C-alpha positions in Angstrom: 102.9 -72.5 89.8 104.8 -72.5 92.8 104.5 -70.0 96.1 108.2 -70.6 96.5 108.0 -68.4 93.2 106.2 -65.4 94.5 108.2 -62.4 96.1 106.7 -62.0 99.2 107.6 -58.8 100.4 105.5 -57.9 96.9 102.3 -59.2 97.7 99.0 -57.3 96.7 97.0 -56.2 100.0 94.1 -56.7 98.4 92.5 -59.7 95.7 89.6 -59.7 94.2 88.0 -62.2 92.6 84.9 -62.5 89.9 84.7 -66.4 89.9 82.3 -66.8 86.3 82.4 -70.0 84.2 80.4 -72.2 86.1 77.5 -72.9 84.2 80.0 -73.5 80.6 81.4 -75.4 82.7 78.2 -77.8 83.7 77.8 -77.0 79.9 80.5 -78.8 78.4 80.0 -82.1 80.5 75.9 -81.6 79.7 75.3 -81.1 83.5 72.9 -78.9 85.2 73.9 -75.5 85.6 73.8 -76.2 89.0 76.5 -78.7 88.9 78.7 -76.2 88.3 78.0 -73.7 91.3 78.7 -76.7 93.0 81.9 -77.6 92.0 83.2 -73.9 92.5 83.2 -74.7 96.1 86.2 -77.0 95.9 87.8 -73.8 93.8 87.2 -71.6 96.3 88.5 -73.3 99.2 91.5 -74.2 97.4 92.1 -70.4 96.4 91.6 -69.7 100.3 94.4 -71.9 101.2 96.0 -71.3 98.8 95.5 -67.3 99.7 96.9 -68.4 103.5 99.6 -69.7 102.3 100.9 -66.7 100.5 100.0 -64.6 103.6 96.8 -62.8 102.2 95.7 -60.0 104.4 92.5 -59.6 101.8 90.8 -61.7 99.5 87.3 -61.0 98.0 85.0 -63.2 95.5 82.1 -62.7 93.3 79.5 -65.0 94.5 76.4 -63.4 93.4 75.7 -59.7 91.6 72.5 -57.1 92.2 72.3 -58.3 88.5 72.1 -61.6 89.2 68.4 -61.8 90.3 67.2 -62.2 86.6 68.5 -65.7 86.6 66.1 -68.2 86.0 64.0 -68.6 89.8 65.3 -72.7 89.7 68.6 -71.1 89.6 68.4 -68.2 92.0 67.0 -70.2 94.5 69.5 -72.9 94.5 72.3 -70.5 94.9 70.1 -68.9 98.0 70.3 -72.6 99.6 73.7 -73.2 98.3 74.9 -69.9 100.1 73.6 -70.8 102.8 74.4 -74.7 102.9 77.4 -73.6 102.5 78.4 -71.1 105.2 77.3 -74.8 107.6 79.3 -76.8 105.7 82.7 -74.6 106.3 82.2 -72.4 108.6 84.3 -74.6 111.4 86.5 -74.9 108.3 87.1 -70.9 108.0 86.7 -70.3 111.9 89.1 -72.6 112.5 92.2 -71.4 110.3 91.7 -68.4 111.8 89.3 -66.8 108.4 87.7 -64.0 109.2 84.5 -63.6 106.8 82.6 -60.3 105.9 79.9 -59.6 103.5 79.2 -56.8 101.1 76.4 -56.2 99.5 72.6 -55.5 100.1 70.6 -57.7 102.6 67.2 -56.6 102.7 64.6 -58.5 100.4 64.5 -60.2 98.1 67.7 -61.9 100.5 66.0 -64.6 102.3 65.5 -64.1 106.6 66.9 -67.4 107.0 70.4 -66.4 105.1 70.7 -63.3 106.2 71.1 -64.2 110.0 73.2 -67.3 108.8 76.0 -64.0 107.0 75.8 -62.8 110.5 76.3 -65.7 112.4 79.5 -66.3 110.4 80.4 -63.1 110.9 79.8 -62.9 114.2 81.4 -66.0 115.0 84.7 -64.9 113.3 84.8 -61.1 113.5 87.5 -62.1 116.4 90.5 -62.9 113.2 92.6 -61.0 111.1 94.9 -63.5 109.7 92.8 -63.9 106.5 90.4 -61.2 105.7 87.3 -63.1 103.1 84.9 -61.3 101.5 82.6 -62.3 100.0 80.4 -60.3 97.9 76.5 -61.3 97.5 73.9 -59.5 96.3 76.4 -57.1 95.4 76.7 -54.5 93.2 79.4 -51.9 92.8 77.3 -49.1 91.4 74.7 -50.4 94.5 78.0 -49.5 96.7 78.5 -46.5 95.2 74.3 -45.3 95.3 74.3 -46.4 98.5 77.7 -44.7 99.5 76.1 -41.2 98.2 72.3 -41.8 100.6 74.7 -42.3 103.1 76.8 -38.3 102.1 72.8 -36.9 102.1 71.3 -38.4 104.6 74.9 -37.1 106.7 74.7 -33.7 105.0 70.8 -33.4 105.1 71.3 -33.9 109.4 73.6 -31.0 109.3 77.0 -33.3 110.1 78.7 -33.1 107.0 79.2 -30.2 105.4 78.1 -30.7 101.4 81.2 -28.2 100.9 83.6 -31.0 102.5 82.6 -34.1 100.4 86.1 -35.5 99.3 87.5 -39.2 98.6 87.4 -40.3 102.1 83.5 -39.0 102.8 83.0 -41.8 99.8 85.3 -44.5 101.6 84.2 -44.0 105.1 80.9 -44.7 104.1 81.5 -48.1 101.7 80.4 -51.3 102.7 83.8 -52.0 104.2 85.5 -49.1 104.5 88.1 -50.1 106.3 89.3 -52.6 103.7 92.6 -51.6 101.2 92.2 -51.2 97.9 92.2 -54.1 95.0 95.3 -54.4 93.6 94.8 -57.7 91.7 91.9 -58.2 90.0 91.2 -61.8 89.0 88.5 -63.4 86.4 87.9 -66.3 85.4 86.2 -68.0 82.0 88.0 -65.9 79.7 85.7 -63.1 79.8 87.8 -59.4 80.1 84.8 -56.6 82.5 84.6 -56.7 85.4 81.4 -56.1 85.3 80.4 -54.0 88.1 82.7 -55.3 90.8 84.5 -53.2 93.6 84.7 -50.0 91.3 85.6 -47.6 93.7 87.8 -50.3 95.2 89.4 -51.4 92.0 90.1 -48.1 90.5 94.0 -48.6 90.4 93.8 -52.4 90.4 96.0 -54.6 88.0 93.6 -57.2 85.9 94.0 -60.6 85.1 91.8 -62.2 82.9 92.4 -66.3 82.8 90.5 -68.9 80.3 90.4 -71.0 83.3 87.2 -71.4 84.0 86.3 -71.2 88.1 85.4 -75.2 88.7 88.7 -75.5 87.5 91.1 -72.7 89.4 93.0 -73.9 92.6 95.5 -72.5 94.7 98.6 -72.6 91.5 96.3 -70.4 89.4 96.1 -68.1 92.4 100.0 -67.7 92.5 100.2 -67.6 89.1 98.0 -64.3 89.1 100.1 -62.8 92.3 102.8 -63.5 89.8 102.1 -61.4 87.2 101.2 -58.9 89.2 104.5 -58.7 90.9 105.9 -58.8 86.9 103.9 -55.5 86.5 105.3 -51.6 87.1 102.5 -49.9 88.9 102.8 -46.3 88.6 99.3 -45.0 89.9 100.1 -42.1 87.4 103.5 -41.2 87.5 106.4 -41.7 85.3 
């Protein structure tokens, strides 16, 4: 699908993508799993180009979950190094395209300090941009984010800066990893799986869900355009009739 078929006046404010299927893509080719992860880089950056072409404001991708630490140690090490090297390879490109890069998720151990340093440098380098905000969910879990928000609320209540009976949805929103990000309007998952897997539980409460059989390394801007078109074909009521 081409971008011309998209109504630019009804774009989702925020698109989230669960990038799934790298391992299966590699297995279909009798390759080790890390080959699928590497192939997914081209898919990610063509999708970013598509987001820029449409004029999307927020794109969040699920890169590494809090549950992914359960994978084989060799795969985890590869993903840590791969994400660090990806930032080294692509930071100039993202900066030139005026993409602000933000990482959401926990940054303490066991995330390597060298990777955290690279994340923070990339965020600082691109902080002034607003053409597109690319949020990378890394060492991220929706439940972990809500636990961290609850802990922040508890600390503020204990300190006397927040009264327990004044806690509201806005109180939680303000303590999310990126409170200024709009709610997710469109959530896409690749590879045929039909679940949200602990991704943006709060932010995607009213998201339109699009599931595609395309494995992530085969995803590109045309698939993004197709998902946005499916989003635009739906009636969004938010509890109303």
